[in-house]
N, C-alpha and C positions, 0 to 999 in steps of 0.2 A: 163675321170673314168675308176675309174677302169671295173665297170659294162657293160663300152659300148666294153673291150677287151677280158672281161672273165664271160659270162652271168651267170646267177643266176644257168641255167639250168646244165651249165658245173661245176659250184663250186657245186653242190650237188649232182651230179653223182660221181665226184672224189669222196665228203665224202663218198657215199654210199658204193664206190668200195672200199676206204680204209678199212672202217668198215666193208667191206665182208671178206676181206683176211687178215686182223689182226683177226677177228674173228675165222677165218680157222685158223690161229698160234695157238689162246691160245685154242684151242676146242684141236686138235694136241697135245699141251703138256699135256693138260688134261689127255687124253689118256693114253700119256707116261706115268703118275704118278699113273694112274690107278684111277682116280676122279669118283667118283658114278655121275649118270646122273646130279643133280641139282650142283653139283663141275663143270662137263665142261660148262651150263648152265654159271655160276659166272664166269668162267674166261674167257669165249668168249666174255662177255658183257664186265667184265673191261677190258680189251684186247683193243676190238675195241672202245670203247668208252671213255675207259682215257684221252686220251689225249686232242683230244676234247672239251670233260666239260672243261677241265684244259683250254684249250686257249678261250674256252665262257665266261668262269670265269672272264679270266682276261679283256678282250678288252667288256668287259659290256653287251654280248648278254646273258640277263637272262630274264625265264631262259634257261640252256642252249637247243640247240637244241634236244640233246641226252632224253631230257623230253616233246619237242612239238610237236615232228615230229615222228607219231609211227613205219614209215620205218626203222628209227635208233635204237627203240631199238628191233623192229623186226627180221630187218635181221641179228642180233649174231646172235639170236636164231635158225634163218633159217642154216646159219653157221654150228651151233653147232649141228644140229640134225644129218645134211648129214656128218659130221665127225664122230658121234658116233656112226651111223647103216654101213655107207661106208668107215671106214677108215684105208687106208693102211697096209701092216704088219709091225707087231711091227719094226723088223729093221730095218723098214727106213723112221719111225717117225721122227724122229731130221731132214733127210733131208727133208723132208715137213715143217716142222713147220719154218727152216731156209728161203727157199724159201717162202713161206706166209710172214714173217715177214718183208723180204726183200721187198716183195712187197707193203707191207702197209708201209713201211716206205718213199718210194718213192712215193707213193699217198697222205702221210699225210703230207709231207712237201713242196709238192704243195699248197694241201691245205689249210694247215694252215697258209702258208704267204700269201695267197689272200686274206683269208677272215679277218687277223689283219687288211692287210693292207685295206682294203673295212670300216674295220671300225674307221678306221682315225690313225694309226701307221705309224710312219715315214717307211721309209724303212728296218734300220739296224734292229729296234723291231719288224718288222712283220717279218723276219728270223727269229729273235731269236724263235719268238713265234712259227712261222713253223716247227722249230727244236725240241723244246719242248712239238709241240701238234704229230710230227711223233714216240719222244721216249717214250714219259708219260705214250702210252699203254702196252708198253714193259717192261716197270719199272715194274708198277703196276702187270702184269701178272708173272714176275719175282718171287715179293714179296710175291704172295698171292699163289703159289704155293712152297715157301721155296726154294726158289735159290737167287744168290747171283746176285744184275742184270746184264745183260751182257753190260751195260754203263758204268758201274765203273771197270768192271775187266780187269787186262792188262792182262791176259792172253787168252782175245780171242778178237777177230777178228776187224778188223774196223767196230762202230755202229753210233756213233754221227755224223763221217765223209762224209760219204755220205748223211746224210740229213742235213747237212749244205752247201755242194756243189749243192743240187738240190734247197735249199733255197733262194741261193743267187741267181743262176741263174731265178729264179721266179723274185727274187727284182732287178736285171740287165733288164730282159724285162719289168716289170716296169717302172722303169727309162728310158728308154729307147723310151716306148712304142711299144712295139712288142709282148706285153705277148698276145696269145690265144690258143686256144686250142691245137693246133700242137708245140706251144716252150714251152705251158706247159706240155704237155706229152712225151715232150726230158728232159725236167729236172725230172720227172718221170723217165723216163728210163736210164734218167743218173745218177740218184740215187741208183737204182734198179742195175743197171749192176756194178756201185761200191761195193757193198757190197758184192753182188754174188761174183765178181774177191779177194776181201777182206777173202775171206771167203775160195775160190779157191785156194788161197798162201800164208794167213795167214797173210795177212798187217797187222801189228800194232803200234799204237801210241807208240812213243821213250818215257823212263820214265828219270827219274833224273840222272843224271851225279851223281857218285861218291856214289851209296847210301851205307848208314849203318843200314839197316831196317836187322836186326837176321832173322825177321819173313818172308821178303822176301825173302832173300837168300836160307833159308828153304824150300821156296814151289820150286825156282828154281831147 
């Protein structure tokens, strides 16, 4: 059973860690967009909890953990408060957003995959939901902040692909019964590293051959 390989306490720790770092990224973006304290709290909450709420609704874990565990709700507020009072210099905010977002991506693709599997989904479906958990909060964050989500922008470095790799690693570990704290953290680190390398070297997914869109060509 999955619970024997990846204990509930480790699952909960991954969730809290992912919530915290995603909340940091949401709050940093709020500061960069000049949101007030309420706006910062909202952006921290939706960034941190959006993907997890989607996951829980799909697998039937209702009400979602975000509404039954006070720690899930308070963690984004704590992270948002830290950023609100101790945020770095303005010119460094985007770097902070990217790093914390990459960390949340890695943590949530692992936590989402393991929880989906523990609720009876197959390996492929669990990995897919792990990816959705990882990218969901970032998508909601960008929409609330009035930005086109990075997930669907061709001119942004790889975002979902690192989560796919991390979630796939977890699914394979489950398949071969080697999932544990060490292998789970290895999947987190792999997704995080891929995302950071993608940002460093501007790795992007390929687009359609022989594009005819005048809008796309104008953007280039």
